[in-house]
C-alpha positions, -999 to +999 in steps of 0.1 A: +097+863-268+132+851-260+165+872-260+202+867-265+228+887-246+263+886-235+280+882-202+317+889-209+327+868-238+299+842-234+264+843-247+234+838-227+197+833-235+165+844-217+130+829-223+098+824-205+075+795-196+041+802-180+052+837-173+084+825-154+117+837-167+146+813-174+182+823-180+207+799-194+242+801-205+249+790-241+284+780-230+298+796-263+311+829-276+293+821-309+260+839-314+247+812-338+250+786-311+231+808-286+203+812-312+201+775-318+200+769-280+171+795-277+152+780-306+155+746-289+142+758-257+114+777-273+104+745-292+102+725-260+079+751-244+057+753-275+053+715-274+042+717-238+075+702-224+095+714-195+127+732-207+158+710-204+175+736-180+151+723-153+166+689-156+200+701-156+196+713-120+187+677-108+215+657-093+222+620-089+218+624-051+181+637-056+173+604-074+189+584-046+167+601-019+136+594-040+147+559-045+152+552-009+118+569-002+101+545-026+116+515-009+102+526+024+068+534+011+066+501-005+078+481+024+106+465+005+127+444+028+160+445+010+171+481+017+206+470+027+210+454-008+198+488-023+223+507-003+251+484-013+243+491-050+240+528-045+274+528-028+292+515-060+269+538-082+282+568-061+317+560-075+304+569-110+277+593-106+281+613-074+275+650-081+264+642-118+235+661-132+206+638-145+212+650-181+248+637-178+239+602-170+240+588-205+246+554-219+283+561-227+287+572-190+269+540-178+292+518-199+321+533-182+307+524-148+302+487-161+338+488-173+351+500-140+331+475-120+344+446-143+380+458-136+372+456-100+363+420-105+326+425-097+304+397-110+279+403-137+249+396-114+262+422-090+267+448-117+231+441-130+217+448-095+234+481-097+222+489-131+187+479-121+189+502-092+200+531-114+172+523-140+146+524-111+159+558-099+157+572-133+122+558-138+110+572-104+123+606-115+106+604-148+073+595-133+071+624-107+049+655-110+067+676-121+092+652-135+129+654-125+141+632-155+131+641-190+143+608-205+156+574-193+188+564-212+193+529-226+210+509-197+228+477-211+226+446-190+252+420-187+247+382-195+241+362-163+245+326-156+214+319-134+225+283-126+231+282-088+259+256-080+274+267-046+268+245-016+287+230+013+293+193+021+292+188+059+329+185+062+333+219+044+308+235+068+325+221+098+358+235+087+344+269+080+325+271+112+357+264+132+375+291+112+348+318+118+349+341+147+328+329+178+301+354+174+294+341+138+296+304+146+260+300+159+249+325+132+263+302+105+250+271+120+214+284+120+217+294+083+233+260+074+204+241+089+173+262+080+182+278+048+168+311+060+177+343+042+206+365+055+182+394+062+159+371+081+186+358+104+202+392+108+168+407+119+159+377+143+148+392+177+141+375+210+103+378+210+105+356+180+121+328+200+103+303+223+131+286+241+108+264+262+094+247+231+125+251+209+106+272+184+116+302+161+087+321+145+086+348+117+052+364+115+034+374+085+050+405+069+083+397+084+096+376+055+104+383+019+074+367+007+052+381+034+042+347+047+048+335+083+070+307+092+077+283+122+109+262+127+115+237+153+150+238+166+171+205+168+192+198+199+223+216+185+203+248+177+185+247+210+218+246+228+232+275+208+201+296+214+200+288+252+237+298+254+231+331+236+201+338+260+223+331+291+249+354+277+222+381+271+208+377+308+244+383+321+248+415+301+214+426+314+227+427+349+253+450+338+234+474+318+198+483+312+203+490+275+207+459+255+200+450+219+168+429+211+185+409+184+195+373+189+228+373+169+251+402+178+283+415+162+317+412+177+310+441+201+281+424+215+260+456+213+243+456+179+230+432+153+253+415+128+256+434+096+287+434+073+309+404+080+324+399+045+359+404+057+357+377+085+338+354+060+365+356+033+392+351+059+375+319+073+370+305+038+408+309+032+416+294+065+392+265+060+407+259+025+372+256+007+377+283-019+355+312-024+319+306-010+288+327-005+266+329+026+237+323+002+253+288-004+239+278+030+203+283+016+210+260-013+227+236+010+198+234+034+173+227+008+195+199-007+202+183+027+165+184+037+156+166+004+184+141+008+172+134+044+139+123+030+119+155+042+090+160+019+096+189-004+066+208+006+079+207+042+113+217+031+099+246+014+080+258+045+112+257+065+133+275+040+106+300+031+104+293-006+069+303-019+072+289-055+082+255-066+102+268-096+125+288-073+128+258-048+139+235-077+167+259-086+182+254-052+177+217-050+210+211-067+228+178-074+266+174-075+289+146-088+282+125-056+245+126-063+250+117-098+272+089-090+246+076-064+219+078-091+239+056-114+246+030-086+209+030-078+200+026-113+225-003-118+212-021-086+177-016-099+184-033-133+204-060-118+175-069-095+152-069-125+174-092-145+178-115-115+140-119-111+135-125-148+162-152-149+184-133-174+223-132-172+232-104-149+268-100-161+280-067-174+287-059-210+324-065-205+316-100-191+295-107-221+324-096-245+348-119-226+324-148-230+323-143-268+362-142-270+362-176-252+337-191-276+357-181-306 
């Protein structure tokens, strides 16, 4: 049996589940509200559910810990992306009880991020992370979440358009800090994912044969990959190796990563500030590092490299995803039109038909009249 009692002017309730006592404030000085809360809790217990007060004690930070743990247990390779999303979710939900993470509160987070000029896709990644946290909490035994609120998602434009023309890449590379120039060149020519390039270590490099290898399990799609370096990339890697050997003479402790940050002591991680400054200096507008991936795919196809080989270089596992990256621009469309015109003119010449344009035919009609 439950009980109602007072602490000062506020009513409290007491009830039992599996012999364990629970005490909870009704947060009211009205006895009727305390009675209603007690009935609610007793109803939850009678239905075999955990009383709501248990979930009131769970905080957002507990969900984050379980979320990261799930990432590590499942071997997910995009933990940095998850940490980036959590950093923004913290602005809205740090210290919040699970029961206070409601749809209206989530909508406020969306409004805040839109006001910060965050893109719909970026916000959706954050919302997906939040939903995953809540689902993990609900699936645990005992559960930490009693219900997952509705989480609205924003409309995204999935058409990927960003890419670099070679002159734009050259301008950007010249504007980047020296430690990022080789890093960007490798991305521009291979189309590898940012995380793959950031995590590249010297045991994966065969300088004698000009080869870079990613073993099975080291890529997003868990497939191995081998890339042969062209002369420019070979020169870049040899220079990096010579620089590394010089540092090894000075100290015994040195990073195993190929591409190091401005300090030369650790791998490259967050370089968004330098990137945005370089884009402005190069006068190429706002660009994404991921545009290198799209550009590499398109350049390989333009160069006549078989698409299957291009997919092996860039690490695309499915054709549908590869096709989204093989994007055309106005120059491609204009070239296609010119090729079509040349083809038709050649066909007409072979058949002996007049090869004049429609404008020429119109002029001949006027003369005839």
